[in-house]
LUMGURO-571438 format. One record per residue (C-alpha): residue in one letter; x, y, z; residue number from 1. Coordinates in nm, 2 decimals, always signed. Layout:
<sites>
+-----+--------+--------+--------+-----+
: res :   east :  north :     up :   n :
+-----+--------+--------+--------+-----+
:   a :      X :      Y :      Z : NUM :
...
+-----+--------+--------+--------+-----+
</sites>
This chain:
<sites>
+-----+--------+--------+--------+-----+
: res :   east :  north :     up :   n :
+-----+--------+--------+--------+-----+
:   m : +14.80 : +13.09 :  +4.89 :   1 :
:   t : +14.49 : +12.92 :  +4.72 :   2 :
:   q : +14.41 : +12.57 :  +4.68 :   3 :
:   r : +14.11 : +12.34 :  +4.61 :   4 :
:   l : +13.89 : +12.28 :  +4.92 :   5 :
:   s : +13.82 : +11.94 :  +5.04 :   6 :
:   s : +13.50 : +11.86 :  +5.22 :   7 :
:   g : +13.70 : +11.81 :  +5.57 :   8 :
:   t : +13.85 : +12.16 :  +5.53 :   9 :
:   v : +13.51 : +12.32 :  +5.46 :  10 :
:   a : +13.36 : +12.14 :  +5.76 :  11 :
:   l : +13.64 : +12.31 :  +5.99 :  12 :
:   l : +13.63 : +12.64 :  +5.82 :  13 :
:   v : +13.23 : +12.64 :  +5.88 :  14 :
:   a : +13.23 : +12.51 :  +6.24 :  15 :
:   a : +13.45 : +12.80 :  +6.36 :  16 :
:   p : +13.19 : +13.08 :  +6.24 :  17 :
:   l : +12.89 : +12.89 :  +6.35 :  18 :
:   l : +13.06 : +12.85 :  +6.73 :  19 :
:   w : +13.17 : +13.24 :  +6.69 :  20 :
:   a : +12.82 : +13.34 :  +6.59 :  21 :
:   g : +12.69 : +13.17 :  +6.92 :  22 :
:   n : +12.96 : +13.36 :  +7.09 :  23 :
:   a : +12.82 : +13.69 :  +6.97 :  24 :
:   v : +12.46 : +13.58 :  +7.07 :  25 :
:   v : +12.56 : +13.49 :  +7.41 :  26 :
:   g : +12.80 : +13.81 :  +7.44 :  27 :
:   r : +12.50 : +14.02 :  +7.37 :  28 :
:   l : +12.26 : +13.85 :  +7.59 :  29 :
:   v : +12.48 : +13.85 :  +7.88 :  30 :
:   h : +12.63 : +14.21 :  +7.86 :  31 :
:   p : +12.41 : +14.37 :  +8.13 :  32 :
:   l : +12.54 : +14.07 :  +8.36 :  33 :
:   i : +12.93 : +14.14 :  +8.32 :  34 :
:   s : +13.16 : +14.39 :  +8.18 :  35 :
:   p : +13.32 : +14.30 :  +7.85 :  36 :
:   v : +13.69 : +14.29 :  +7.93 :  37 :
:   a : +13.62 : +14.06 :  +8.24 :  38 :
:   l : +13.39 : +13.85 :  +8.04 :  39 :
:   n : +13.70 : +13.78 :  +7.80 :  40 :
:   f : +13.94 : +13.71 :  +8.08 :  41 :
:   i : +13.71 : +13.48 :  +8.27 :  42 :
:   r : +13.65 : +13.29 :  +7.94 :  43 :
:   w : +13.99 : +13.22 :  +7.84 :  44 :
:   a : +14.08 : +13.15 :  +8.23 :  45 :
:   l : +13.83 : +12.86 :  +8.21 :  46 :
:   a : +13.95 : +12.75 :  +7.88 :  47 :
:   f : +14.32 : +12.74 :  +8.04 :  48 :
:   i : +14.19 : +12.53 :  +8.30 :  49 :
:   v : +14.01 : +12.29 :  +8.06 :  50 :
:   l : +14.29 : +12.27 :  +7.85 :  51 :
:   l : +14.58 : +12.24 :  +8.11 :  52 :
:   p : +14.57 : +11.85 :  +8.15 :  53 :
:   l : +14.61 : +11.80 :  +7.77 :  54 :
:   a : +14.88 : +12.06 :  +7.73 :  55 :
:   h : +15.06 : +12.13 :  +8.05 :  56 :
:   g : +15.41 : +12.00 :  +7.91 :  57 :
:   v : +15.43 : +12.29 :  +7.68 :  58 :
:   l : +15.48 : +12.53 :  +8.00 :  59 :
:   r : +15.77 : +12.31 :  +8.12 :  60 :
:   r : +16.13 : +12.50 :  +8.15 :  61 :
:   g : +16.26 : +12.30 :  +7.83 :  62 :
:   s : +15.97 : +12.32 :  +7.62 :  63 :
:   p : +16.00 : +12.44 :  +7.27 :  64 :
:   l : +15.75 : +12.72 :  +7.35 :  65 :
:   w : +16.03 : +12.93 :  +7.49 :  66 :
:   p : +16.26 : +13.00 :  +7.23 :  67 :
:   h : +15.97 : +13.12 :  +7.04 :  68 :
:   w : +15.80 : +13.31 :  +7.30 :  69 :
:   r : +15.78 : +13.66 :  +7.12 :  70 :
:   r : +15.59 : +13.50 :  +6.85 :  71 :
:   y : +15.34 : +13.35 :  +7.09 :  72 :
:   a : +15.31 : +13.66 :  +7.29 :  73 :
:   m : +15.20 : +13.85 :  +6.98 :  74 :
:   l : +14.96 : +13.57 :  +6.86 :  75 :
:   g : +14.81 : +13.57 :  +7.23 :  76 :
:   l : +14.77 : +13.96 :  +7.22 :  77 :
:   l : +14.61 : +13.98 :  +6.88 :  78 :
:   g : +14.40 : +13.66 :  +6.89 :  79 :
:   i : +14.31 : +13.63 :  +7.24 :  80 :
:   g : +14.38 : +13.94 :  +7.44 :  81 :
:   c : +14.25 : +14.21 :  +7.18 :  82 :
:   y : +14.00 : +14.04 :  +6.93 :  83 :
:   n : +13.76 : +13.92 :  +7.20 :  84 :
:   a : +13.77 : +14.18 :  +7.43 :  85 :
:   l : +13.70 : +14.44 :  +7.15 :  86 :
:   q : +13.39 : +14.21 :  +7.00 :  87 :
:   y : +13.25 : +14.19 :  +7.37 :  88 :
:   m : +13.29 : +14.58 :  +7.39 :  89 :
:   a : +13.14 : +14.61 :  +7.06 :  90 :
:   l : +12.84 : +14.40 :  +7.18 :  91 :
:   q : +12.76 : +14.66 :  +7.44 :  92 :
:   t : +12.62 : +14.91 :  +7.19 :  93 :
:   s : +12.55 : +14.68 :  +6.87 :  94 :
:   t : +12.38 : +14.37 :  +6.78 :  95 :
:   p : +12.52 : +14.04 :  +6.69 :  96 :
:   l : +12.41 : +14.06 :  +6.36 :  97 :
:   n : +12.55 : +14.41 :  +6.30 :  98 :
:   v : +12.87 : +14.32 :  +6.47 :  99 :
:   t : +12.93 : +14.00 :  +6.28 : 100 :
:   l : +12.83 : +14.20 :  +5.93 : 101 :
:   v : +13.10 : +14.46 :  +6.01 : 102 :
:   g : +13.33 : +14.20 :  +6.08 : 103 :
:   s : +13.28 : +14.08 :  +5.71 : 104 :
:   g : +13.52 : +14.33 :  +5.62 : 105 :
:   l : +13.80 : +14.08 :  +5.71 : 106 :
:   p : +13.89 : +13.96 :  +5.37 : 107 :
:   v : +13.99 : +14.32 :  +5.24 : 108 :
:   w : +14.20 : +14.38 :  +5.57 : 109 :
:   m : +14.35 : +14.02 :  +5.52 : 110 :
:   l : +14.44 : +14.10 :  +5.14 : 111 :
:   a : +14.57 : +14.43 :  +5.24 : 112 :
:   i : +14.79 : +14.33 :  +5.52 : 113 :
:   g : +14.90 : +14.02 :  +5.34 : 114 :
:   a : +15.03 : +14.25 :  +5.07 : 115 :
:   l : +15.18 : +14.52 :  +5.26 : 116 :
:   c : +15.31 : +14.36 :  +5.55 : 117 :
:   f : +15.38 : +13.96 :  +5.43 : 118 :
:   g : +15.42 : +14.02 :  +5.06 : 119 :
:   a : +15.16 : +13.80 :  +4.97 : 120 :
:   r : +15.03 : +13.84 :  +4.60 : 121 :
:   v : +14.65 : +13.91 :  +4.58 : 122 :
:   t : +14.50 : +13.71 :  +4.27 : 123 :
:   r : +14.21 : +13.85 :  +4.08 : 124 :
:   a : +13.97 : +13.60 :  +4.23 : 125 :
:   q : +14.07 : +13.71 :  +4.56 : 126 :
:   a : +14.01 : +14.07 :  +4.49 : 127 :
:   t : +13.67 : +14.00 :  +4.31 : 128 :
:   g : +13.56 : +13.79 :  +4.63 : 129 :
:   a : +13.68 : +14.06 :  +4.85 : 130 :
:   l : +13.45 : +14.31 :  +4.65 : 131 :
:   l : +13.17 : +14.10 :  +4.67 : 132 :
:   s : +13.19 : +14.05 :  +5.03 : 133 :
:   i : +13.25 : +14.42 :  +5.10 : 134 :
:   a : +12.92 : +14.49 :  +4.88 : 135 :
:   g : +12.74 : +14.25 :  +5.11 : 136 :
:   v : +12.85 : +14.47 :  +5.40 : 137 :
:   l : +12.75 : +14.81 :  +5.24 : 138 :
:   v : +12.41 : +14.65 :  +5.16 : 139 :
:   v : +12.36 : +14.59 :  +5.52 : 140 :
:   l : +12.49 : +14.92 :  +5.66 : 141 :
:   s : +12.24 : +15.08 :  +5.39 : 142 :
:   r : +11.96 : +14.86 :  +5.49 : 143 :
:   g : +11.92 : +14.82 :  +5.14 : 144 :
:   e : +11.89 : +15.16 :  +5.06 : 145 :
:   w : +12.23 : +15.32 :  +4.90 : 146 :
:   a : +12.12 : +15.67 :  +4.95 : 147 :
:   q : +12.15 : +15.60 :  +5.34 : 148 :
:   l : +12.52 : +15.55 :  +5.31 : 149 :
:   l : +12.58 : +15.91 :  +5.26 : 150 :
:   a : +12.42 : +15.96 :  +5.61 : 151 :
:   l : +12.56 : +15.65 :  +5.75 : 152 :
:   r : +12.66 : +15.70 :  +6.14 : 153 :
:   l : +12.85 : +15.41 :  +6.29 : 154 :
:   v : +12.79 : +15.35 :  +6.68 : 155 :
:   p : +13.07 : +15.28 :  +6.90 : 156 :
:   g : +13.04 : +14.91 :  +6.86 : 157 :
:   d : +13.10 : +14.93 :  +6.50 : 158 :
:   l : +13.43 : +15.10 :  +6.54 : 159 :
:   y : +13.53 : +14.84 :  +6.80 : 160 :
:   m : +13.43 : +14.58 :  +6.56 : 161 :
:   v : +13.68 : +14.73 :  +6.30 : 162 :
:   l : +13.93 : +14.74 :  +6.53 : 163 :
:   a : +13.89 : +14.38 :  +6.62 : 164 :
:   t : +13.87 : +14.27 :  +6.25 : 165 :
:   i : +14.21 : +14.44 :  +6.18 : 166 :
:   s : +14.35 : +14.24 :  +6.48 : 167 :
:   w : +14.23 : +13.92 :  +6.37 : 168 :
:   a : +14.37 : +13.98 :  +6.03 : 169 :
:   f : +14.72 : +14.02 :  +6.15 : 170 :
:   y : +14.66 : +13.71 :  +6.40 : 171 :
:   s : +14.55 : +13.48 :  +6.10 : 172 :
:   w : +14.87 : +13.61 :  +5.89 : 173 :
:   l : +15.12 : +13.54 :  +6.18 : 174 :
:   l : +14.92 : +13.20 :  +6.24 : 175 :
:   s : +15.00 : +13.08 :  +5.87 : 176 :
:   r : +15.40 : +13.13 :  +5.94 : 177 :
:   t : +15.55 : +12.81 :  +6.06 : 178 :
:   t : +15.87 : +12.93 :  +6.23 : 179 :
:   e : +15.81 : +12.70 :  +6.55 : 180 :
:   p : +15.93 : +12.32 :  +6.58 : 181 :
:   a : +15.71 : +12.08 :  +6.39 : 182 :
:   g : +15.63 : +11.92 :  +6.73 : 183 :
:   l : +15.47 : +12.21 :  +6.88 : 184 :
:   r : +15.30 : +12.31 :  +6.57 : 185 :
:   g : +15.17 : +11.95 :  +6.52 : 186 :
:   d : +15.01 : +11.90 :  +6.87 : 187 :
:   w : +14.67 : +12.13 :  +6.87 : 188 :
:   a : +14.65 : +12.16 :  +7.22 : 189 :
:   a : +15.01 : +12.25 :  +7.28 : 190 :
:   f : +14.99 : +12.50 :  +7.00 : 191 :
:   l : +14.68 : +12.65 :  +7.14 : 192 :
:   m : +14.82 : +12.64 :  +7.49 : 193 :
:   a : +15.13 : +12.84 :  +7.36 : 194 :
:   q : +14.90 : +13.12 :  +7.26 : 195 :
:   m : +14.66 : +13.09 :  +7.54 : 196 :
:   v : +14.94 : +13.14 :  +7.83 : 197 :
:   f : +15.04 : +13.47 :  +7.68 : 198 :
:   g : +14.68 : +13.58 :  +7.58 : 199 :
:   l : +14.55 : +13.49 :  +7.91 : 200 :
:   a : +14.82 : +13.73 :  +8.07 : 201 :
:   w : +14.73 : +14.02 :  +7.82 : 202 :
:   s : +14.35 : +13.94 :  +7.90 : 203 :
:   g : +14.43 : +13.96 :  +8.30 : 204 :
:   a : +14.62 : +14.30 :  +8.24 : 205 :
:   f : +14.32 : +14.44 :  +8.04 : 206 :
:   a : +14.08 : +14.33 :  +8.30 : 207 :
:   a : +14.29 : +14.48 :  +8.58 : 208 :
:   g : +14.26 : +14.80 :  +8.39 : 209 :
:   e : +13.90 : +14.78 :  +8.33 : 210 :
:   w : +13.88 : +14.72 :  +8.72 : 211 :
:   t : +14.10 : +15.00 :  +8.80 : 212 :
:   l : +13.89 : +15.26 :  +8.60 : 213 :
:   g : +13.55 : +15.12 :  +8.79 : 214 :
:   h : +13.40 : +14.96 :  +8.49 : 215 :
:   a : +13.42 : +14.62 :  +8.60 : 216 :
:   h : +13.11 : +14.42 :  +8.73 : 217 :
:   a : +12.96 : +14.12 :  +8.72 : 218 :
:   t : +12.61 : +13.96 :  +8.83 : 219 :
:   w : +12.67 : +13.59 :  +8.94 : 220 :
:   g : +12.41 : +13.33 :  +8.88 : 221 :
:   w : +12.31 : +13.04 :  +8.66 : 222 :
:   p : +12.27 : +13.23 :  +8.34 : 223 :
:   l : +12.61 : +13.39 :  +8.37 : 224 :
:   v : +12.76 : +13.06 :  +8.46 : 225 :
:   a : +12.61 : +12.89 :  +8.16 : 226 :
:   a : +12.72 : +13.14 :  +7.93 : 227 :
:   l : +13.06 : +13.11 :  +8.03 : 228 :
:   a : +13.09 : +12.76 :  +8.01 : 229 :
:   f : +12.96 : +12.77 :  +7.67 : 230 :
:   i : +13.21 : +13.04 :  +7.54 : 231 :
:   a : +13.49 : +12.88 :  +7.71 : 232 :
:   l : +13.41 : +12.53 :  +7.54 : 233 :
:   g : +13.30 : +12.60 :  +7.21 : 234 :
:   p : +13.39 : +12.95 :  +7.08 : 235 :
:   a : +13.72 : +12.92 :  +7.25 : 236 :
:   l : +13.86 : +12.60 :  +7.24 : 237 :
:   l : +13.67 : +12.41 :  +6.97 : 238 :
:   a : +13.65 : +12.70 :  +6.73 : 239 :
:   y : +14.00 : +12.79 :  +6.75 : 240 :
:   r : +14.13 : +12.45 :  +6.70 : 241 :
:   c : +13.89 : +12.44 :  +6.38 : 242 :
:   w : +14.01 : +12.77 :  +6.24 : 243 :
:   g : +14.38 : +12.69 :  +6.31 : 244 :
:   v : +14.37 : +12.36 :  +6.11 : 245 :
:   g : +14.15 : +12.53 :  +5.83 : 246 :
:   v : +14.40 : +12.80 :  +5.80 : 247 :
:   q : +14.69 : +12.57 :  +5.76 : 248 :
:   r : +14.50 : +12.36 :  +5.50 : 249 :
:   a : +14.33 : +12.64 :  +5.30 : 250 :
:   g : +14.55 : +12.94 :  +5.36 : 251 :
:   p : +14.46 : +13.28 :  +5.55 : 252 :
:   a : +14.34 : +13.44 :  +5.25 : 253 :
:   v : +14.08 : +13.18 :  +5.15 : 254 :
:   a : +13.98 : +13.11 :  +5.52 : 255 :
:   s : +13.89 : +13.46 :  +5.58 : 256 :
:   f : +13.60 : +13.45 :  +5.34 : 257 :
:   f : +13.46 : +13.16 :  +5.55 : 258 :
:   i : +13.47 : +13.37 :  +5.86 : 259 :
:   n : +13.18 : +13.57 :  +5.66 : 260 :
:   l : +12.94 : +13.28 :  +5.72 : 261 :
:   t : +12.93 : +13.42 :  +6.09 : 262 :
:   p : +12.66 : +13.70 :  +6.01 : 263 :
:   l : +12.42 : +13.41 :  +5.83 : 264 :
:   f : +12.45 : +13.20 :  +6.16 : 265 :
:   a : +12.43 : +13.52 :  +6.40 : 266 :
:   a : +12.09 : +13.61 :  +6.22 : 267 :
:   v : +11.95 : +13.26 :  +6.26 : 268 :
:   l : +12.06 : +13.25 :  +6.61 : 269 :
:   s : +11.96 : +13.60 :  +6.69 : 270 :
:   a : +11.61 : +13.53 :  +6.56 : 271 :
:   l : +11.60 : +13.23 :  +6.77 : 272 :
:   v : +11.73 : +13.35 :  +7.10 : 273 :
:   l : +11.69 : +13.72 :  +7.11 : 274 :
:   g : +11.40 : +13.76 :  +6.85 : 275 :
:   e : +11.59 : +13.99 :  +6.63 : 276 :
:   t : +11.43 : +13.92 :  +6.29 : 277 :
:   p : +11.65 : +13.94 :  +5.97 : 278 :
:   h : +11.53 : +14.15 :  +5.68 : 279 :
:   l : +11.51 : +14.10 :  +5.31 : 280 :
:   y : +11.85 : +14.31 :  +5.26 : 281 :
:   h : +12.03 : +14.07 :  +5.50 : 282 :
:   g : +11.94 : +13.81 :  +5.25 : 283 :
:   a : +12.09 : +13.99 :  +4.98 : 284 :
:   a : +12.40 : +14.05 :  +5.20 : 285 :
:   f : +12.44 : +13.67 :  +5.27 : 286 :
:   a : +12.43 : +13.61 :  +4.90 : 287 :
:   l : +12.70 : +13.83 :  +4.83 : 288 :
:   i : +12.91 : +13.70 :  +5.12 : 289 :
:   v : +12.88 : +13.34 :  +5.00 : 290 :
:   a : +12.94 : +13.46 :  +4.64 : 291 :
:   g : +13.27 : +13.61 :  +4.76 : 292 :
:   i : +13.37 : +13.28 :  +4.93 : 293 :
:   v : +13.33 : +13.08 :  +4.61 : 294 :
:   v : +13.49 : +13.32 :  +4.39 : 295 :
:   s : +13.79 : +13.36 :  +4.60 : 296 :
:   s : +13.85 : +12.98 :  +4.64 : 297 :
:   r : +13.89 : +12.94 :  +4.26 : 298 :
:   r : +14.25 : +12.93 :  +4.15 : 299 :
:   g : +14.39 : +13.22 :  +3.94 : 300 :
+-----+--------+--------+--------+-----+
</sites>
């Protein structure tokens, strides 16, 4: 699906990466304070409490949610239970900039999964845009020196982020399939709550597993409380709202290229908050990523 992008759609698709970049930076900042799966569970528990007054009706017995519970259980698993937990696990051993840049491989996964699993046609513009985005990722992985690709060694965080990206690609394609009643789909709070109730259950199960294995920990204090408040309200509620509407308007293939703005925002925020200064090759990568967005959004 490809269509001309309006300024409102662009604003929605830019706001989500900005908030998700903040999520990566904060996740890296607090990784000594709390284990990754516990962080994901508490984040969504807080978001659930905030959203409940606006969307409690969707949980009632006669709600249109329940005839479609399998779909929402899958959306909750992929978009809430898996993606965020894997990202926080990636941030244990990798920087926000590297994590978000590895995630820039999303367009290729989106196009491949769309073609293989959903029968989506890949246009020449989308394929070209995906190649430009991947070139940007390779520039970063090679640190601007192509010979380094032959000796490239990925850290565990990079591999976790690859799995997270695949999970997000499946989530986005499922999100674009409108099989539920219009009343549920049209109410953003109810639509997010329908995903969140199952995603919270998945996150809780994963957190229980982390606790059982003895890997869970938390050092409570104002830094951790402030971080949880931010990631529950911004990257969870507001960003998911913006992304959901943006995907519906632009289609998942085109929208996926906007998520590649996340590394740009992560670089700026990392420099301001963590003191991690970007390099010249990062600028070249960002130029390729933006070019991929522009090319992929064209018709044809």
